[in-house]
C-alpha positions in Angstrom: 65.4 -33.4 -69.8 61.8 -34.0 -68.7 61.0 -35.0 -65.2 58.7 -37.7 -63.8 56.5 -37.2 -60.7 55.3 -40.2 -58.6 52.4 -39.4 -56.4 51.5 -41.9 -53.6 49.5 -42.2 -50.5 46.2 -40.5 -49.7 45.6 -38.3 -46.6 42.1 -37.0 -46.2 41.4 -37.3 -49.9 44.6 -35.5 -51.0 48.0 -36.8 -52.1 50.1 -37.4 -49.1 53.5 -37.3 -50.8 55.3 -37.2 -54.1 58.7 -37.8 -55.6 60.0 -35.6 -58.4 62.9 -36.8 -60.5 64.5 -33.5 -61.6 66.0 -35.6 -64.5 67.7 -38.0 -62.1 67.0 -41.7 -61.6 64.3 -42.6 -59.1 65.2 -45.5 -56.8 62.4 -47.4 -55.1 62.6 -49.9 -52.3 62.6 -50.5 -48.6 66.0 -48.9 -47.9 65.9 -45.3 -46.6 68.5 -44.3 -49.2 65.8 -44.6 -51.9 63.8 -41.6 -53.3 60.6 -43.6 -52.7 60.6 -45.8 -49.6 58.0 -48.6 -49.5 57.8 -50.3 -46.1 56.6 -53.8 -47.2 58.3 -57.1 -46.6 57.8 -58.1 -50.2 59.8 -55.1 -51.5 63.5 -55.5 -51.7 65.8 -52.8 -50.2 66.6 -51.7 -53.8 63.7 -52.9 -55.9 63.3 -50.6 -58.9 65.1 -47.9 -60.8 63.1 -45.5 -63.1 65.3 -43.6 -65.5 65.2 -41.5 -68.6 67.2 -42.5 -71.7 68.8 -40.0 -74.1 65.8 -40.2 -76.4 63.6 -38.9 -73.4 61.8 -42.2 -73.0 61.3 -43.4 -69.4 62.3 -46.9 -68.4 62.0 -49.1 -65.4 64.8 -51.5 -64.4 64.1 -54.3 -61.9 67.1 -54.3 -59.5 66.0 -57.3 -57.4 64.1 -60.1 -59.1 63.3 -62.1 -55.9 59.8 -60.7 -56.0 58.3 -59.8 -59.4 57.3 -56.3 -60.5 54.4 -55.6 -62.8 54.0 -52.6 -65.1 50.4 -52.0 -66.0 49.2 -51.6 -68.6 51.9 -53.7 -70.3 53.0 -51.0 -72.8 56.4 -52.6 -73.5 54.8 -56.0 -74.4 52.3 -54.2 -76.7 55.1 -52.3 -78.5 57.1 -55.5 -79.2 54.0 -57.2 -80.7 53.5 -54.3 -83.1 57.2 -54.2 -84.3 
């Protein structure tokens, strides 16, 4: 399985931190049990899950739909139009 790396934060021009999947799901939200914790009142405790399907494609699942999530550019929408 492939892995995904999420880089975030900048400290003196360098990346401050990163999250590496190691083939596991990546949970994102305000809760400290997530792999990527975002301290923002508009983020749910468990907001998103990024995971890899058997065909090695990466997917994002919105776990809390109270506040919307945007994937940019909208690849999924473009793929549906071409199908």
